[in-house]
Structures are given as C-alpha cells and as structure tokens.
N, C-alpha and C positions, 0 to 999 in steps of 0.2 A: 579202496572198498567199493565194492557195488552196492547201489542203495535203490532203494524203492520208498520215495518221500512219502507217496499216499498213503502207505500204512506204517510209516516212522520207522523203518527197518533198515539195517545194513547187513551183508553177508560178510563177516569178519574174518581179520587176519589174525591167527591166533597162535602165541606162543606155546609150547611145551617143552617140558626138561629133554634133554636128550637122552637117548637111548644109554643104558646102564645107570641111569639115575635109579635110587632106591625110592620109589614113588610112595610107599608106606611111610618114609621119614619127610617126603616132599610136601604131600597134601597134609594141611593141618584145618581144623573146623574154623567156621566164622569168627572174628575175633570180636562178636558181641554175645558171645555165649559164656557160659561159667563165669560170670562176672563177678560173683560174690563166692568163687570156689578157686583160690589162688593155687591150691595143690593140683588142679587139674593141670592148669600149665607148668606147674614145675615137673609134674611128672613128663608131659609132653616135651619139655626143654631137656630132661635126662634121656629120653627115647631118641631125640633126635640128635643130639650130641653136637659132633662137628660136621654133619653131613648136610648137604645143600638142601636147602628148607623153605617153605614159604613161611615158617615161623620168622624167619629172617627179614621178611619181606611186608610182615602186617605190624600192627600195634593192636596187641589183645587189651581190650578196654577194661580187663582187673587191673590194668597198671595205669589207666588214666590219671590217677590221683596222686603219681609217685612226684618226688621234689623237681626232677629234670627233664620232663618229659621230650625235651629238644634234642636231648643226647641221644634217648631211645629213635627218635625221628632221623638223625643224624647216622646212624647204625644203621638203620632201615635202608637211607640213600646210598649208603656205602655198599650195602650188599646187593640193591639192585644193580649197582654200576658194575661190581668186580663179576655178577652172574652174566651180564651181558659181555663185560670183556674175554670173559674165560670161554665162551661160546657155548655156554650152558645150554640156550634156548634153540630150539628149531621153530620154524613158522610153516603154520599150515592154513591154507586160505580155504574156508567153506564153513558150513555149518557143522556142528558136531552134536549128533544123536547120543544122549546120556541114557544109563540105566544104574540107579542107586538102589542097592537092596540093602534092607536093614529087617533081620527078621525074615518073617514070611513074604512081605512086600517089596515090590520092587516100584519105584517111582522113576518114570520118565521123563525126560528134558530134552531141552534143545537150546545149544548155545548159539547166540545171536547178539547182534547189536542193535541197541535202540538209538531213536535220532532225539537227541535231547530238546530239539525246537519244539517238540511237539509233547512235551513233559512240563506240567505244572503242578507244584505240590501246594500250592496255597489252597486255603478253604474256598469252596465255591468254583473249583476248577471244573472247566469244561473242555479241557484238552483229549487228544487220543489214548494218553499215556497219564494215568492218575495214581496219587496215593490213595490207597483204601482207609490208611489209619491216619489222625492226626500226625502233624509232624512237630518234634520238639525242637524250635528254633534255636534253641543255647546248646544242642547237641552238635551242631553243624560247624562252628568255627574250628573246635577243635581235629574235626574230620578234615576240613581245608587245609590247615597247616600241614597234615600228613600226605594229602593227593596232590597239593598244589605244587608245579614243579617236579614230580616223578616222573621218571622215563617210561614206568610201565604201571598198569592197573592190573589188580587183581580182583574178581568181582565175587561176593558171596550173595550177590542180588539173584532173587527168583521172583519172577513175574508171571502173572496169572493170565491165562487167556480161557474164556468160557466157550468151550467148543464141546457141546454135548455128543455130537457124533465122532468126535475123535479124528477128525479129518485131517488136522496138521501134523499132529507126532504119531498118531497110528499108523499111517503109511511105512514109516520109518521102522516101527518096531517088526513089522511083517517084513521087511526086507534086510534087517539087518544083518545078515550071513552075508550078504553080496556086498556090504558095505567094508571100508578099510578099518580094521580095529587100532585103535590109537593106544588104549591102556586098558588093562584088566588086572586088579589087584585088591587085596585086602586093605582098609582103612585103618588106621591107629584105633587104640581104646576103644576097641569093641564096636565100632561106628558102623560097621558093615562093608560091602562090596561097591566097588565102582568101576564101570567099563564106559569107553567111549569111542564112538564111530565117527568116521569122517564122512560126510555127505557129497560126494562128487557127482552123482548120478545126474543128469540135468533133468530127466523128467520129474525125480524125486524133490529136485531144487524148485522146479517150476511148481510144482504140486503145493509146496510148502507157501510159496508167494501167493498162489492162484487162492489157495483156501484161506489164507488170511485176509484177502481182499474181499472174498465172499462174507467173512465173518463181519466186516468192517463197510459192507454194503450197507446204505442207510436203510433201505426198505425191510433187509433182514433183519437189521438191529432193531428196529421199532417195532416190528412185529415179533421178535424173540422176547421184548420185556413188556409189550402191549402199552406202548409210548406213543406220546402227542408226536404229530409231525413236526420235526424242527428240532427235536431234542438231538443234542450234540453226542456223536458216537464215542463210545468208551470201548477200546479195542484191548488195551493193556492195565491189568490193576496191579499195584503192589502187594506181593505177598511177602517177602521177607528183604531185607537190607534197605528200607525206605530211606533210612537216613543217609545211606552210602550214594543212593541215585542221586538225592537231593544235594549232597556234597557235589557230585560231579555237574549238576545242572547250576549250582552256585559258582563252581568255578568256571565253567563254560560262558555264563552270561557276564562275569567279569573280564574273561577274555577277549568276549566280544566289544565291549564298551571301550577297551583300552587299543583295541588294534586300528592301526593305521590304515589297514587296506581292509575297510569292512565286506568286501565282495571275496578276497581271496581268505579270509579266514573261515568262512563256510565250510573251506575244503579241509578244515583242521579235524584231526583225530579226536581232539577234545568234543567235538560236537555231539560224539556217539559215547554210549556205555555199554560194555559188555555185560549180558546179563544171561541167566538161564531161565527160558520159558517153559511153563509148567501148564498143563490143563486141570482146570478148576475139578474137572471130572475123572481124573485120575484116581482109581480106587485106592492107590496106596496114598494117597494125599488126605491126611485127616487134620481136622483143624482141632489144636490143643490149646487150652485155656492159658493165658499169662497171669500168674498170682503175683501179688503184691506182697513186699516185706518191709516193715516200718523198723529201723536199726535206732537203739538209743532212743526210746521215746522219753520226752522230757517227763522229769520227775512230777511235774506240776500238771501235766496234763493225763487225762483218763480219756481214752480213745470212745470208749462206749460212749461215756457221757457227751463228749464233743458230738458224735453222732445223733444222741437225741436232740441236742440244740438244732444241730443243722437242718436235720430233718424235720424239726418243728411239730413232734407229736406223731410222727408215721413211724417211728422206729421202735423196735423191741430188740432184746437180748435173749437168748435160751441158753442156758448151759448145758451141754452134751458128755456123754459118758466116754465117748473116744472118736477117733478120726474117721473110722468107717461109718458111723451115725452121721456125723457132720456131712462126709462126702455124700452119703445117699439123699439127705435133706437138700443140700445145694445143687448135686446132679440132675434131683427127679424133681426139682420145683416147677410148678404150672404156673400159668398167666396170672395175674392179679396183684402179684407182689414180688420182690426180688429178695432173694436169701444169699448171704454173703458170709462163708465160713471164717472163723476167728480163732487163731493159733495162737497162744501165750504159753508161758511157762507154768500157768497156773491151769491149762488145759484146753480144751476145745468148747466152740459154742457157735451160735448162729444169730448174725443180724439180719432182721428182717424188716424192709422198707416197704410201707404199704403204700397203695398209689402213686407208683414211682413216675417220673415225667420222661424218662428214657425207656426205649425198646429194649435193652441190654442192662444186665446186672454192673458189668462193669462201666457202663454209662451213667447208672445211678452212683457207683461208688468214686469215680475218677474224681467228678467237681469237689467231691468232700474232702479227697487226699490232698488235691492241688490247693484248697484254702489251709487245710491243716500245715500242711509243709510251708507254707508261706508265713505261716504264724509260728512257725520253727517248732511244730509240735514234734518234731523227731529229726535227729542229726541227719538221717539220708534215708531215701527209698530206693529199694532195688524191684527189678521185674524180673521174675524167676519162672522157668519151664518145669514141669513136673511136680508129683505131689511130696516127693522125698526133701527137695531143697526147701520147699515152703515150709514143711513141718520142722525140719532142722534148725532152719534158721528163726522161725517163728516161734519155737520153744526155748530160743537163750533168752536168759533174764536180760529185761529192757526192751526186748524187741516184741513185734507183733505180725504175723503172718495173716494175709487175707486170701482165703481161697475163693476161686472163681468158677463158673461153670463154662463148658465149651459152647462156642456159637454154631449154628448151621453153615454149613459152606454154601449151600446152592443159593441163598439169597445174596450173597456177597455183593454181586454186579448191580443188581437192581436197586441194592439199598445204597451204595455208592453213588450211583445215576441219580436217584431222587431224593436222598437225605444228604449227601455231601460225605465227606470222609468220616469214618467210626471213631470213636475215643482211641486214644493212643495206646497202643499195647493192647488191644483188644483179642487178638488170637496170634497163636503160633502154629505154623506148619508143621506138625509132628514135635517131638519130644527134643530136646536139646543135642542128643548125640545124633539125631537124625537129620540135622541142617547141613546145609552146603559146606563141601570144604572146598579151599582154595587149592584147584589144580591148574586150569588154564590161566595166560597173562595176555596182555595186549599192550602193544607200543603206543604210548601218549606222546611221543617227541621223536 
C-alpha cells in the first residue's frame, strides 16, 4: 500500500464483490443502527435469504446481549473464510469516490486508509486524527472479540475533513464521468442509492494528497481557526464509527506490543483502517441529534425529581400538550438555559436547566444520566436516531424518552481543538437510514 505518513493516509487495496453479486442484498447498514428495533434486522435477514451478504460478516449490535455471542462471531469468521475461498472478492487498488443519494440529497465521500499511528481516542488527544465525541471504553472489548484475528475488515467508519473550498473531494465530483464506475445500485429498506468510482487518474490522486497536505499545513491550520502558534494540527475528526476505529487502534497497539520484530510489524495492514472521508461542508451532511431512551425505570425512581436534586434548584419541569409543542421548545431554544424534551406514557414535557455548565444541552444531560444509571435508575439506556423511535420507545410503560436538539456542524473542529471531545453521542450525521452501508472490504491478513 502506498502511504503518506505526514497526513496519516494510505491508498487502499479494496475488496469488492465480484460481478454478478446482488449488491442490493450484499450491502447492509452499519451494525450500530436500529439497536432497539430487532424487527428491522429480522426483515433484513428475510430479504437477504441465502445470498452473499455483508449481513453474514458483521455483528448487528441489537444482538450483543444474546446468550452465546461467541457462536455468532464463529459464524462470521466462517462466512469470511468461505467468501474468500469461493473467490467472491475482486481487489481494486486506489481511492474510491462515493455518491450516496438519500431523497433529494447526494453525500460525497472518499474511501481511503488512515494510519492508526496518528490516531488517539483518549481525552486530551493532540493527534492528527481525533475522536470528536467521548469514547465509551466498555464498548471496545466486545468489538475487539469480533475484529481480532478476522481476515478482512468492513468499515462503517466516516471521518470528517474541514475543507470549506471543497478542494479534496470536489474535483472528483467534476471528473466522475471519466472514472471507472465500480457499482451503481439501490440500497435495501428504502435507504437510497449508492455509486462508487475508482480513482486511477494520477493528477486526480496527486490532487487529493496535495490538498490534504495544504489543509494540514500548520500556518494554514492556525489561520483557519485563529489559533496560537504551536497548536497541534487536527486534520481528521471522527464522524461515525468512533468505537470501530478505537477498536482497530486497540488491536494495533496490542499487535505492536506483542510483535517480535518491532520494525517489520510497522508494515502490517493492521496499522491502517479503511474509512470513508466526508467534507464537513458537504451540503447533504446534516447533523442530527441523538436522543436517549431509559428502559424500565426503577419503580422507586422519579426521574424528574432526581433531576431536581442533581441540578440543585436550577431545574424546572413543564408538561406540554403534545410532541409538536415539545419539539418547538427544544429545537428553538435560545442561550441562557438548556431545554430537554421528556416523553413518557403520561405524555410530553420539558425539563429546563438554568445556568448550565456545558455549552450544549447534551453536555448538561449526559452527566446526570451517567450518575442515574450508575445508581441503577433504569435497566438500560439506549441512544436512538430520529423522532419516531424516541417517541415510540419513550411512551412505553416504564420507559422515558429524552429528546435533544441538533448541534451546528461548522464549529465542530474548533470545539474539538480547544475543548477536547464532545459528550458521547452528541450528534449523528443524518438519520439512521442515511448511515453508511457496508460495501467495501480490505484484507487484514
């Protein structure tokens, strides 16, 4: 693999299903979507049937709590080996330019490899690649079991670049008719359309590299964000799949530590992770909020009363007539206080926290939820995308939905540079159905 260490980038060797594969059954949505909706995944399974599919190569997180996860992991490995032995994959070297259409919007992306030597997901990181949200460390070990020793990787990772003039991906959009089209098909479950083009033109490839180097040039970086000299450059910020990239990093560090030849291991494919790069300024990239659902709240717990105690007199609750009124209050809130929507079997309301210590409502809410769950306030908490799931799940007896506003995307990089990572599960890049689908793979061994 050709690499450019100064910008932590590698030009990938990508595995794609061979001609004749039914791509509408091959590609399935990211494993961390619809985690509270098993019916979605049952419908996907019925649709796929016995056809070759990435469904057989991933561990949908809706099943993480099943009694024998090792059996599912074993089946995943069996399918990986079988697909390789059957010659299902063809290998293509080069960047892949991607267009994902959902509704009237087309999101553009670039498949590339990122160097895990330049990634650090820990709080206070100053690496070239950084997490944008807090990493939930207990979510990494189950993912390590799935990835460790696997012969291939399939990414649902989307990484952001802050490129206001669209210098990196824009030229590919203009030149796509001259590129080799690799795939062009409708995604399952009404999730839009996907196209992929291989970048083999040398001037286009060089343009990608050089324009990323320009973004990473220290003087340009400092000027762009009005920063003090010496501030470490941030070139890549995590968008989706933070825990998957953190898992790849964890395995890489363990591999380095155990390697007998410390120099030779630096050429291992495990040093890199396949990701989709997306420009923060892409018009089709919309930051959606990630809502919270508490399942089976303890009978002895009154969540609102617990909030009153936690926020020490700065918190009020107001009941509202319906969802539309609640949504209007939360989405239209001004500075000075934070409003969080509440959904229960009894109806809708607003919790308002005055004099908040965080810049974002999610930053005000999450510490309370962490403490509440630590004290066994509810059986489980889940993070859901979209209004419908938080309403449906929140209205079930014993549950509570917590509705949050979206954050603006243009300040993301500067916030991460100056303040560090955002509270975990702060934002989502689009609704659940707009998430990245598994399409491309890469050899790990």
